[in-house]
All heavy atoms as TSV, in Angstrom:
chain	resi	resn	atom	element	x	y	z
A	1	MET	N	N	37.650	-0.062	-2.318
A	1	MET	CA	C	36.377	-0.159	-1.703
A	1	MET	C	C	35.886	1.215	-1.283
A	1	MET	O	O	36.596	1.967	-0.679
A	1	MET	CB	C	36.468	-1.052	-0.418
A	1	MET	CG	C	35.177	-1.114	0.352
A	1	MET	SD	S	35.413	-2.164	1.771
A	1	MET	CE	C	33.820	-1.867	2.496
A	2	SER	N	N	34.649	1.511	-1.639
A	2	SER	CA	C	34.080	2.822	-1.196
A	2	SER	C	C	33.539	2.672	0.212
A	2	SER	O	O	33.113	1.690	0.660
A	2	SER	CB	C	32.944	3.226	-2.153
A	2	SER	OG	O	31.899	2.301	-2.095
A	3	ILE	N	N	33.665	3.769	0.965
A	3	ILE	CA	C	33.164	3.813	2.374
A	3	ILE	C	C	31.707	4.070	2.306
A	3	ILE	O	O	31.194	5.002	1.669
A	3	ILE	CB	C	33.923	4.879	3.167
A	3	ILE	CG1	C	35.421	4.524	3.249
A	3	ILE	CG2	C	33.359	5.010	4.543
A	3	ILE	CD1	C	36.277	5.534	3.972
A	4	GLU	N	N	30.918	3.182	3.029
A	4	GLU	CA	C	29.476	3.333	3.086
A	4	GLU	C	C	29.088	3.910	4.434
A	4	GLU	O	O	29.698	3.598	5.485
A	4	GLU	CB	C	28.822	1.918	2.938
A	4	GLU	CG	C	29.073	1.296	1.650
A	4	GLU	CD	C	28.179	1.790	0.531
A	4	GLU	OE1	O	27.157	2.376	0.837
A	4	GLU	OE2	O	28.530	1.511	-0.622
A	5	ASN	N	N	28.024	4.658	4.426
A	5	ASN	CA	C	27.385	5.122	5.659
A	5	ASN	C	C	26.407	4.099	6.137
A	5	ASN	O	O	25.629	3.613	5.365
A	5	ASN	CB	C	26.713	6.511	5.455
A	5	ASN	CG	C	27.668	7.605	5.160
A	5	ASN	OD1	O	28.720	7.680	5.779
A	5	ASN	ND2	N	27.284	8.458	4.219
A	6	VAL	N	N	26.605	3.703	7.384
A	6	VAL	CA	C	25.731	2.632	7.931
A	6	VAL	C	C	25.162	3.003	9.299
A	6	VAL	O	O	25.721	3.917	9.966
A	6	VAL	CB	C	26.516	1.293	8.107
A	6	VAL	CG1	C	26.926	0.755	6.729
A	6	VAL	CG2	C	27.687	1.420	8.988
A	7	ASN	N	N	24.107	2.346	9.723
A	7	ASN	CA	C	23.589	2.399	11.041
A	7	ASN	C	C	23.667	1.028	11.687
A	7	ASN	O	O	23.769	0.092	10.915
A	7	ASN	CB	C	22.094	2.921	11.023
A	7	ASN	CG	C	21.947	4.310	10.606
A	7	ASN	OD1	O	22.769	5.161	11.045
A	7	ASN	ND2	N	20.962	4.568	9.787
A	8	VAL	N	N	23.597	0.930	12.943
A	8	VAL	CA	C	23.551	-0.396	13.609
A	8	VAL	C	C	22.155	-0.693	14.042
A	8	VAL	O	O	21.356	0.171	14.420
A	8	VAL	CB	C	24.592	-0.507	14.804
A	8	VAL	CG1	C	26.007	-0.407	14.344
A	8	VAL	CG2	C	24.291	0.583	15.877
A	9	LYS	N	N	21.768	-1.927	14.055
A	9	LYS	CA	C	20.503	-2.417	14.514
A	9	LYS	C	C	20.429	-2.301	16.071
A	9	LYS	O	O	21.482	-2.311	16.685
A	9	LYS	CB	C	20.277	-3.836	14.061
A	9	LYS	CG	C	20.129	-3.978	12.585
A	9	LYS	CD	C	19.910	-5.478	12.222
A	9	LYS	CE	C	19.882	-5.643	10.721
A	9	LYS	NZ	N	19.805	-7.069	10.353
A	10	PRO	N	N	19.261	-2.162	16.646
A	10	PRO	CA	C	19.178	-2.104	18.074
A	10	PRO	C	C	19.784	-3.286	18.763
A	10	PRO	O	O	19.751	-4.415	18.159
A	10	PRO	CB	C	17.658	-2.065	18.337
A	10	PRO	CG	C	17.045	-1.518	17.075
A	10	PRO	CD	C	17.954	-1.966	15.954
A	11	SER	N	N	20.374	-3.144	19.887
A	11	SER	CA	C	21.009	-4.243	20.659
A	11	SER	C	C	22.288	-4.838	20.046
A	11	SER	O	O	22.615	-5.907	20.319
A	11	SER	CB	C	20.015	-5.303	20.996
A	11	SER	OG	O	18.926	-4.794	21.748
A	12	THR	N	N	22.900	-4.092	19.101
A	12	THR	CA	C	24.138	-4.598	18.468
A	12	THR	C	C	25.290	-4.540	19.492
A	12	THR	O	O	25.395	-3.556	20.249
A	12	THR	CB	C	24.500	-3.648	17.255
A	12	THR	OG1	O	23.488	-3.756	16.320
A	12	THR	CG2	C	25.856	-4.054	16.676
A	13	ARG	N	N	26.083	-5.608	19.492
A	13	ARG	CA	C	27.217	-5.679	20.392
A	13	ARG	C	C	28.499	-5.748	19.533
A	13	ARG	O	O	28.480	-6.240	18.452
A	13	ARG	CB	C	27.114	-6.951	21.283
A	13	ARG	CG	C	25.977	-6.860	22.240
A	13	ARG	CD	C	25.918	-8.162	23.076
A	13	ARG	NE	N	24.770	-8.183	23.954
A	13	ARG	CZ	C	24.900	-7.986	25.296
A	13	ARG	NH1	N	26.043	-7.804	25.797
A	13	ARG	NH2	N	23.837	-7.996	26.058
A	14	ASN	N	N	29.571	-5.253	20.098
A	14	ASN	CA	C	30.817	-5.321	19.424
A	14	ASN	C	C	31.528	-6.657	19.631
A	14	ASN	O	O	30.944	-7.545	20.356
A	14	ASN	CB	C	31.743	-4.115	19.763
A	14	ASN	CG	C	32.193	-4.096	21.235
A	14	ASN	OD1	O	32.086	-5.134	21.945
A	14	ASN	ND2	N	32.722	-3.007	21.660
A	15	HIS	N	N	32.746	-6.808	19.155
A	15	HIS	CA	C	33.431	-8.092	19.306
A	15	HIS	C	C	33.791	-8.425	20.753
A	15	HIS	O	O	34.149	-9.582	21.053
A	15	HIS	CB	C	34.666	-8.079	18.415
A	15	HIS	CG	C	35.774	-7.190	18.854
A	15	HIS	ND1	N	35.644	-5.793	18.858
A	15	HIS	CD2	C	36.974	-7.438	19.332
A	15	HIS	CE1	C	36.747	-5.296	19.312
A	15	HIS	NE2	N	37.644	-6.242	19.587
A	16	LYS	N	N	33.767	-7.462	21.631
A	16	LYS	CA	C	34.061	-7.712	23.074
A	16	LYS	C	C	32.757	-7.983	23.892
A	16	LYS	O	O	32.852	-8.164	25.056
A	16	LYS	CB	C	34.787	-6.510	23.636
A	16	LYS	CG	C	36.179	-6.347	23.026
A	16	LYS	CD	C	36.937	-5.235	23.681
A	16	LYS	CE	C	38.304	-5.034	23.183
A	16	LYS	NZ	N	39.054	-3.912	23.749
A	17	GLY	N	N	31.627	-7.829	23.179
A	17	GLY	CA	C	30.328	-8.069	23.894
A	17	GLY	C	C	29.653	-6.843	24.496
A	17	GLY	O	O	28.566	-7.008	25.073
A	18	PHE	N	N	30.215	-5.702	24.200
A	18	PHE	CA	C	29.633	-4.487	24.724
A	18	PHE	C	C	28.646	-3.904	23.690
A	18	PHE	O	O	28.846	-4.041	22.518
A	18	PHE	CB	C	30.692	-3.415	25.020
A	18	PHE	CG	C	31.601	-3.799	26.080
A	18	PHE	CD1	C	32.854	-4.253	25.829
A	18	PHE	CD2	C	31.200	-3.700	27.446
A	18	PHE	CE1	C	33.753	-4.625	26.883
A	18	PHE	CE2	C	32.097	-4.052	28.445
A	18	PHE	CZ	C	33.375	-4.529	28.156
A	19	PHE	N	N	27.539	-3.311	24.222
A	19	PHE	CA	C	26.563	-2.681	23.319
A	19	PHE	C	C	27.219	-1.507	22.574
A	19	PHE	O	O	27.977	-0.730	23.130
A	19	PHE	CB	C	25.350	-2.160	24.078
A	19	PHE	CG	C	24.462	-3.313	24.530
A	19	PHE	CD1	C	24.386	-3.655	25.858
A	19	PHE	CD2	C	23.651	-3.965	23.665
A	19	PHE	CE1	C	23.608	-4.689	26.272
A	19	PHE	CE2	C	22.784	-5.000	24.009
A	19	PHE	CZ	C	22.773	-5.335	25.364
A	20	VAL	N	N	26.812	-1.345	21.297
A	20	VAL	CA	C	27.327	-0.256	20.451
A	20	VAL	C	C	26.173	0.784	20.387
A	20	VAL	O	O	25.031	0.432	20.094
A	20	VAL	CB	C	27.599	-0.782	19.017
A	20	VAL	CG1	C	28.035	0.383	18.121
A	20	VAL	CG2	C	28.774	-1.768	19.077
A	21	GLN	N	N	26.521	2.013	20.642
A	21	GLN	CA	C	25.544	3.082	20.568
A	21	GLN	C	C	24.955	3.274	19.194
A	21	GLN	O	O	25.749	3.221	18.207
A	21	GLN	CB	C	26.123	4.408	21.055
A	21	GLN	CG	C	25.167	5.518	21.098
A	21	GLN	CD	C	25.850	6.772	21.642
A	21	GLN	OE1	O	27.089	6.832	21.950
A	21	GLN	NE2	N	25.085	7.821	21.830
A	22	GLN	N	N	23.689	3.453	19.085
A	22	GLN	CA	C	23.121	3.696	17.800
A	22	GLN	C	C	23.468	5.067	17.276
A	22	GLN	O	O	23.282	6.060	18.036
A	22	GLN	CB	C	21.610	3.581	17.814
A	22	GLN	CG	C	21.150	2.133	17.930
A	22	GLN	CD	C	19.689	1.941	17.812
A	22	GLN	OE1	O	18.899	2.653	18.434
A	22	GLN	NE2	N	19.262	1.012	16.955
A	23	ALA	N	N	24.118	5.175	16.151
A	23	ALA	CA	C	24.590	6.403	15.592
A	23	ALA	C	C	24.909	6.171	14.101
A	23	ALA	O	O	24.795	5.063	13.639
A	23	ALA	CB	C	25.839	6.905	16.279
A	24	ALA	N	N	25.246	7.196	13.409
A	24	ALA	CA	C	25.735	7.088	12.037
A	24	ALA	C	C	27.186	6.708	12.025
A	24	ALA	O	O	28.011	7.372	12.707
A	24	ALA	CB	C	25.467	8.349	11.262
A	25	TYR	N	N	27.512	5.645	11.375
A	25	TYR	CA	C	28.888	5.163	11.267
A	25	TYR	C	C	29.344	5.082	9.840
A	25	TYR	O	O	28.500	5.079	8.958
A	25	TYR	CB	C	29.007	3.754	11.887
A	25	TYR	CG	C	28.805	3.700	13.374
A	25	TYR	CD1	C	27.577	3.431	13.857
A	25	TYR	CD2	C	29.855	3.842	14.261
A	25	TYR	CE1	C	27.306	3.387	15.247
A	25	TYR	CE2	C	29.706	3.789	15.607
A	25	TYR	CZ	C	28.375	3.523	16.121
A	25	TYR	OH	O	28.195	3.520	17.476
A	26	LYS	N	N	30.613	4.954	9.642
A	26	LYS	CA	C	31.181	4.727	8.287
A	26	LYS	C	C	31.760	3.274	8.357
A	26	LYS	O	O	32.509	2.908	9.265
A	26	LYS	CB	C	32.298	5.698	7.885
A	26	LYS	CG	C	31.725	7.095	7.722
A	26	LYS	CD	C	32.804	7.975	7.093
A	26	LYS	CE	C	32.366	9.417	6.990
A	26	LYS	NZ	N	31.164	9.648	6.214
A	27	LEU	N	N	31.349	2.465	7.352
A	27	LEU	CA	C	31.883	1.161	7.213
A	27	LEU	C	C	33.239	1.223	6.578
A	27	LEU	O	O	33.371	1.606	5.422
A	27	LEU	CB	C	30.958	0.272	6.406
A	27	LEU	CG	C	31.439	-1.115	6.066
A	27	LEU	CD1	C	31.595	-1.954	7.353
A	27	LEU	CD2	C	30.447	-1.799	5.175
A	28	MET	N	N	34.228	0.884	7.374
A	28	MET	CA	C	35.659	0.941	6.803
A	28	MET	C	C	36.101	-0.325	6.139
A	28	MET	O	O	36.940	-0.236	5.221
A	28	MET	CB	C	36.579	1.197	7.999
A	28	MET	CG	C	36.231	2.427	8.839
A	28	MET	SD	S	35.961	3.926	7.913
A	28	MET	CE	C	37.603	4.312	7.474
A	29	GLY	N	N	35.450	-1.421	6.433
A	29	GLY	CA	C	35.772	-2.717	5.749
A	29	GLY	C	C	35.459	-3.857	6.647
A	29	GLY	O	O	35.001	-3.710	7.751
A	30	ILE	N	N	35.609	-5.036	6.073
A	30	ILE	CA	C	35.447	-6.295	6.839
A	30	ILE	C	C	36.734	-7.060	6.831
A	30	ILE	O	O	37.372	-7.311	5.788
A	30	ILE	CB	C	34.261	-7.142	6.186
A	30	ILE	CG1	C	33.016	-6.316	6.201
A	30	ILE	CG2	C	34.111	-8.466	6.867
A	30	ILE	CD1	C	31.842	-6.926	5.521
A	31	ASP	N	N	37.216	-7.429	8.008
A	31	ASP	CA	C	38.452	-8.112	8.141
A	31	ASP	C	C	38.393	-9.603	7.765
A	31	ASP	O	O	37.296	-10.147	7.563
A	31	ASP	CB	C	39.124	-7.874	9.530
A	31	ASP	CG	C	38.400	-8.547	10.668
A	31	ASP	OD1	O	37.498	-9.327	10.390
A	31	ASP	OD2	O	38.776	-8.207	11.813
A	32	ASN	N	N	39.506	-10.324	7.768
A	32	ASN	CA	C	39.583	-11.678	7.365
A	32	ASN	C	C	38.730	-12.572	8.296
A	32	ASN	O	O	38.338	-13.685	7.896
A	32	ASN	CB	C	41.015	-12.198	7.313
A	32	ASN	CG	C	41.752	-11.524	6.158
A	32	ASN	OD1	O	41.106	-11.133	5.159
A	32	ASN	ND2	N	43.044	-11.436	6.256
A	33	SER	N	N	38.564	-12.215	9.519
A	33	SER	CA	C	37.845	-13.039	10.513
A	33	SER	C	C	36.361	-12.783	10.427
A	33	SER	O	O	35.546	-13.420	11.126
A	33	SER	CB	C	38.313	-12.869	11.962
A	33	SER	OG	O	38.178	-11.472	12.312
A	34	GLY	N	N	35.899	-11.798	9.617
A	34	GLY	CA	C	34.497	-11.605	9.348
A	34	GLY	C	C	33.866	-10.464	10.140
A	34	GLY	O	O	32.636	-10.250	10.005
A	35	TRP	N	N	34.623	-9.759	10.907
A	35	TRP	CA	C	34.105	-8.577	11.628
A	35	TRP	C	C	34.088	-7.360	10.781
A	35	TRP	O	O	35.106	-7.097	10.056
A	35	TRP	CB	C	34.984	-8.330	12.902
A	35	TRP	CG	C	34.783	-9.325	13.990
A	35	TRP	CD1	C	35.643	-10.366	14.262
A	35	TRP	CD2	C	33.714	-9.506	14.868
A	35	TRP	NE1	N	35.209	-11.131	15.298
A	35	TRP	CE2	C	33.984	-10.623	15.690
A	35	TRP	CE3	C	32.503	-8.819	15.045
A	35	TRP	CZ2	C	33.079	-11.050	16.676
A	35	TRP	CZ3	C	31.663	-9.234	16.094
A	35	TRP	CH2	C	31.938	-10.347	16.870
A	36	ALA	N	N	33.133	-6.564	10.835
A	36	ALA	CA	C	33.040	-5.280	10.116
A	36	ALA	C	C	33.529	-4.167	11.054
A	36	ALA	O	O	33.144	-4.050	12.166
A	36	ALA	CB	C	31.550	-4.971	9.717
A	37	LEU	N	N	34.461	-3.348	10.512
A	37	LEU	CA	C	34.978	-2.203	11.181
A	37	LEU	C	C	34.174	-1.026	10.817
A	37	LEU	O	O	34.061	-0.598	9.661
A	37	LEU	CB	C	36.450	-1.943	10.904
A	37	LEU	CG	C	37.098	-0.803	11.546
A	37	LEU	CD1	C	37.095	-0.905	13.090
A	37	LEU	CD2	C	38.513	-0.564	11.034
A	38	ILE	N	N	33.532	-0.388	11.897
A	38	ILE	CA	C	32.750	0.800	11.666
A	38	ILE	C	C	33.293	1.911	12.617
A	38	ILE	O	O	33.750	1.640	13.649
A	38	ILE	CB	C	31.245	0.564	11.964
A	38	ILE	CG1	C	31.006	0.065	13.407
A	38	ILE	CG2	C	30.623	-0.413	10.963
A	38	ILE	CD1	C	29.584	0.009	13.863
A	39	CYS	N	N	33.259	3.165	12.100
A	39	CYS	CA	C	33.819	4.269	12.795
A	39	CYS	C	C	32.964	5.464	12.721
A	39	CYS	O	O	32.252	5.761	11.774
A	39	CYS	CB	C	35.211	4.656	12.249
A	39	CYS	SG	S	36.483	3.355	12.302
A	40	VAL	N	N	32.847	6.192	13.911
A	40	VAL	CA	C	32.248	7.489	13.954
A	40	VAL	C	C	33.180	8.551	13.482
A	40	VAL	O	O	32.827	9.435	12.730
A	40	VAL	CB	C	31.719	7.804	15.379
A	40	VAL	CG1	C	31.188	9.241	15.487
A	40	VAL	CG2	C	30.710	6.818	15.815
A	41	ASP	N	N	34.381	8.481	13.951
A	41	ASP	CA	C	35.514	9.417	13.579
A	41	ASP	C	C	36.822	8.639	13.742
A	41	ASP	O	O	36.822	7.385	13.860
A	41	ASP	CB	C	35.434	10.646	14.444
A	41	ASP	CG	C	35.465	10.420	15.929
A	41	ASP	OD1	O	36.054	9.395	16.359
A	41	ASP	OD2	O	34.935	11.216	16.657
A	42	ASP	N	N	37.930	9.369	13.742
A	42	ASP	CA	C	39.242	8.674	13.824
A	42	ASP	C	C	39.463	8.028	15.242
A	42	ASP	O	O	40.389	7.193	15.352
A	42	ASP	CB	C	40.353	9.655	13.566
A	42	ASP	CG	C	40.392	10.092	12.114
A	42	ASP	OD1	O	39.858	9.347	11.260
A	42	ASP	OD2	O	40.948	11.204	11.779
A	43	ALA	N	N	38.764	8.476	16.252
A	43	ALA	CA	C	38.972	7.934	17.618
A	43	ALA	C	C	37.979	6.886	18.045
A	43	ALA	O	O	38.263	6.144	18.970
A	43	ALA	CB	C	38.945	9.094	18.584
A	44	VAL	N	N	36.830	6.848	17.433
A	44	VAL	CA	C	35.742	5.899	17.899
A	44	VAL	C	C	35.391	4.937	16.818
A	44	VAL	O	O	34.740	5.260	15.824
A	44	VAL	CB	C	34.458	6.692	18.314
A	44	VAL	CG1	C	33.405	5.792	18.812
A	44	VAL	CG2	C	34.794	7.731	19.388
A	45	CYS	N	N	35.866	3.684	17.017
A	45	CYS	CA	C	35.594	2.602	16.083
A	45	CYS	C	C	35.172	1.347	16.804
A	45	CYS	O	O	35.525	1.168	17.970
A	45	CYS	CB	C	36.802	2.318	15.199
A	45	CYS	SG	S	37.304	3.627	14.176
A	46	HIS	N	N	34.416	0.463	16.169
A	46	HIS	CA	C	33.945	-0.781	16.712
A	46	HIS	C	C	34.044	-1.869	15.660
A	46	HIS	O	O	33.853	-1.583	14.449
A	46	HIS	CB	C	32.562	-0.717	17.176
A	46	HIS	CG	C	32.275	0.384	18.190
A	46	HIS	ND1	N	32.563	0.212	19.482
A	46	HIS	CD2	C	31.705	1.555	18.047
A	46	HIS	CE1	C	32.148	1.323	20.139
A	46	HIS	NE2	N	31.685	2.129	19.260
A	47	TYR	N	N	34.339	-3.152	16.112
A	47	TYR	CA	C	34.201	-4.281	15.271
A	47	TYR	C	C	32.826	-4.873	15.608
A	47	TYR	O	O	32.576	-5.193	16.783
A	47	TYR	CB	C	35.313	-5.306	15.547
A	47	TYR	CG	C	36.554	-4.956	14.829
A	47	TYR	CD1	C	37.694	-4.432	15.570
A	47	TYR	CD2	C	36.788	-5.210	13.483
A	47	TYR	CE1	C	38.841	-4.085	14.929
A	47	TYR	CE2	C	38.028	-4.881	12.900
A	47	TYR	CZ	C	38.988	-4.341	13.553
A	47	TYR	OH	O	40.183	-4.071	12.924
A	48	VAL	N	N	31.998	-5.109	14.556
A	48	VAL	CA	C	30.680	-5.644	14.792
A	48	VAL	C	C	30.380	-6.786	13.766
A	48	VAL	O	O	31.095	-6.820	12.742
A	48	VAL	CB	C	29.570	-4.576	14.748
A	48	VAL	CG1	C	29.754	-3.589	15.874
A	48	VAL	CG2	C	29.516	-3.918	13.429
A	49	ASP	N	N	29.343	-7.508	14.053
A	49	ASP	CA	C	28.867	-8.487	13.075
A	49	ASP	C	C	28.272	-7.760	11.893
A	49	ASP	O	O	27.405	-6.924	12.056
A	49	ASP	CB	C	27.785	-9.383	13.740
A	49	ASP	CG	C	27.336	-10.524	12.852
A	49	ASP	OD1	O	27.486	-10.427	11.613
A	49	ASP	OD2	O	26.858	-11.506	13.469
A	50	PRO	N	N	28.693	-8.080	10.671
A	50	PRO	CA	C	28.186	-7.338	9.528
A	50	PRO	C	C	26.629	-7.482	9.391
A	50	PRO	O	O	25.910	-6.656	8.807
A	50	PRO	CB	C	28.858	-7.992	8.272
A	50	PRO	CG	C	30.063	-8.545	8.850
A	50	PRO	CD	C	29.749	-8.946	10.248
A	51	ASP	N	N	26.048	-8.545	9.919
A	51	ASP	CA	C	24.565	-8.751	9.913
A	51	ASP	C	C	23.829	-7.770	10.735
A	51	ASP	O	O	22.636	-7.575	10.548
A	51	ASP	CB	C	24.218	-10.182	10.337
A	51	ASP	CG	C	24.651	-11.255	9.310
A	51	ASP	OD1	O	24.851	-10.912	8.156
A	51	ASP	OD2	O	24.782	-12.399	9.820
A	52	ASP	N	N	24.539	-7.026	11.598
A	52	ASP	CA	C	23.899	-6.025	12.491
A	52	ASP	C	C	23.957	-4.604	11.869
A	52	ASP	O	O	23.582	-3.659	12.542
A	52	ASP	CB	C	24.600	-5.990	13.851
A	52	ASP	CG	C	24.269	-7.207	14.654
A	52	ASP	OD1	O	23.175	-7.846	14.458
A	52	ASP	OD2	O	25.081	-7.611	15.509
A	53	LEU	N	N	24.381	-4.530	10.608
A	53	LEU	CA	C	24.468	-3.226	9.928
A	53	LEU	C	C	23.307	-2.960	9.003
A	53	LEU	O	O	22.780	-3.903	8.391
A	53	LEU	CB	C	25.779	-3.087	9.155
A	53	LEU	CG	C	27.026	-3.239	9.986
A	53	LEU	CD1	C	28.245	-3.186	9.072
A	53	LEU	CD2	C	27.133	-2.195	11.098
A	54	GLN	N	N	22.916	-1.695	8.919
A	54	GLN	CA	C	21.928	-1.311	7.909
A	54	GLN	C	C	22.537	-0.158	7.083
A	54	GLN	O	O	23.048	0.805	7.684
A	54	GLN	CB	C	20.675	-0.802	8.594
A	54	GLN	CG	C	20.012	-1.832	9.427
A	54	GLN	CD	C	18.845	-1.262	10.268
A	54	GLN	OE1	O	18.912	-0.077	10.730
A	54	GLN	NE2	N	17.816	-2.032	10.427
A	55	ILE	N	N	22.511	-0.284	5.788
A	55	ILE	CA	C	23.029	0.720	4.971
A	55	ILE	C	C	22.119	1.950	4.952
A	55	ILE	O	O	20.861	1.781	4.902
A	55	ILE	CB	C	23.136	0.281	3.478
A	55	ILE	CG1	C	23.995	-0.984	3.343
A	55	ILE	CG2	C	23.654	1.385	2.501
A	55	ILE	CD1	C	25.403	-0.798	3.726
A	56	CYS	N	N	22.682	3.132	5.167
A	56	CYS	CA	C	21.863	4.367	5.145
A	56	CYS	C	C	21.359	4.568	3.713
A	56	CYS	O	O	22.153	4.536	2.793
A	56	CYS	CB	C	22.732	5.595	5.526
A	56	CYS	SG	S	23.149	5.554	7.265
A	57	GLN	N	N	20.104	4.869	3.609
A	57	GLN	CA	C	19.459	5.061	2.320
A	57	GLN	C	C	19.590	6.532	1.930
A	57	GLN	O	O	19.105	7.419	2.648
A	57	GLN	CB	C	18.031	4.632	2.317
A	57	GLN	CG	C	17.852	3.128	2.529
A	57	GLN	CD	C	18.499	2.294	1.475
A	57	GLN	OE1	O	18.409	2.626	0.297
A	57	GLN	NE2	N	19.057	1.212	1.844
A	58	LYS	N	N	20.270	6.801	0.890
A	58	LYS	CA	C	20.448	8.191	0.390
A	58	LYS	C	C	19.762	8.237	-0.941
A	58	LYS	O	O	19.457	7.204	-1.608
A	58	LYS	CB	C	21.905	8.601	0.158
A	58	LYS	CG	C	22.651	8.797	1.480
A	58	LYS	CD	C	24.043	9.288	1.128
A	58	LYS	CE	C	24.819	9.577	2.426
A	58	LYS	NZ	N	26.137	10.122	2.125
A	59	SER	N	N	19.499	9.408	-1.454
A	59	SER	CA	C	18.994	9.453	-2.809
A	59	SER	C	C	20.118	8.972	-3.725
A	59	SER	O	O	21.230	9.459	-3.711
A	59	SER	CB	C	18.636	10.903	-3.206
A	59	SER	OG	O	19.721	11.770	-3.035
A	60	GLN	N	N	19.778	7.965	-4.504
A	60	GLN	CA	C	20.758	7.298	-5.315
A	60	GLN	C	C	20.850	7.939	-6.718
A	60	GLN	O	O	19.840	8.272	-7.260
A	60	GLN	CB	C	20.485	5.814	-5.456
A	60	GLN	CG	C	20.502	5.100	-4.152
A	60	GLN	CD	C	20.357	3.641	-4.263
A	60	GLN	OE1	O	20.074	3.066	-5.349
A	60	GLN	NE2	N	20.424	2.916	-3.170
A	61	GLN	N	N	22.051	8.128	-7.191
A	61	GLN	CA	C	22.268	8.728	-8.482
A	61	GLN	C	C	22.741	7.673	-9.434
A	61	GLN	O	O	23.642	6.880	-9.120
A	61	GLN	CB	C	23.328	9.856	-8.419
A	61	GLN	CG	C	22.909	10.960	-7.481
A	61	GLN	CD	C	24.035	11.981	-7.296
A	61	GLN	OE1	O	25.169	11.765	-7.839
A	61	GLN	NE2	N	23.784	13.053	-6.591
A	62	ALA	N	N	22.191	7.628	-10.654
A	62	ALA	CA	C	22.528	6.606	-11.639
A	62	ALA	C	C	23.879	6.989	-12.220
A	62	ALA	O	O	24.268	8.204	-12.411
A	62	ALA	CB	C	21.536	6.607	-12.738
A	63	GLY	N	N	24.668	5.966	-12.536
A	63	GLY	CA	C	25.947	6.162	-13.214
A	63	GLY	C	C	27.142	6.318	-12.321
A	63	GLY	O	O	28.267	6.439	-12.818
A	64	ASN	N	N	26.969	6.411	-11.047
A	64	ASN	CA	C	28.152	6.599	-10.140
A	64	ASN	C	C	28.339	5.440	-9.258
A	64	ASN	O	O	27.820	4.805	-8.641
A	64	ASN	CB	C	28.007	7.831	-9.269
A	64	ASN	CG	C	28.238	9.125	-10.110
A	64	ASN	OD1	O	28.717	9.033	-11.200
A	64	ASN	ND2	N	27.865	10.251	-9.591
């Protein structure tokens, strides 16, 4: 699985019910229970509802 750059929608909460700061995250994957793991770096990660994610739009290159 390739790692995607994502943003969170406003008022996104993590699996514990705390608000997640809006920032650029990397989508690490989705676990068996349906939570998406997103990380800013090796120390800051959150489990969130995948429906609260927005894929960062980059200039897309054909063929990759």
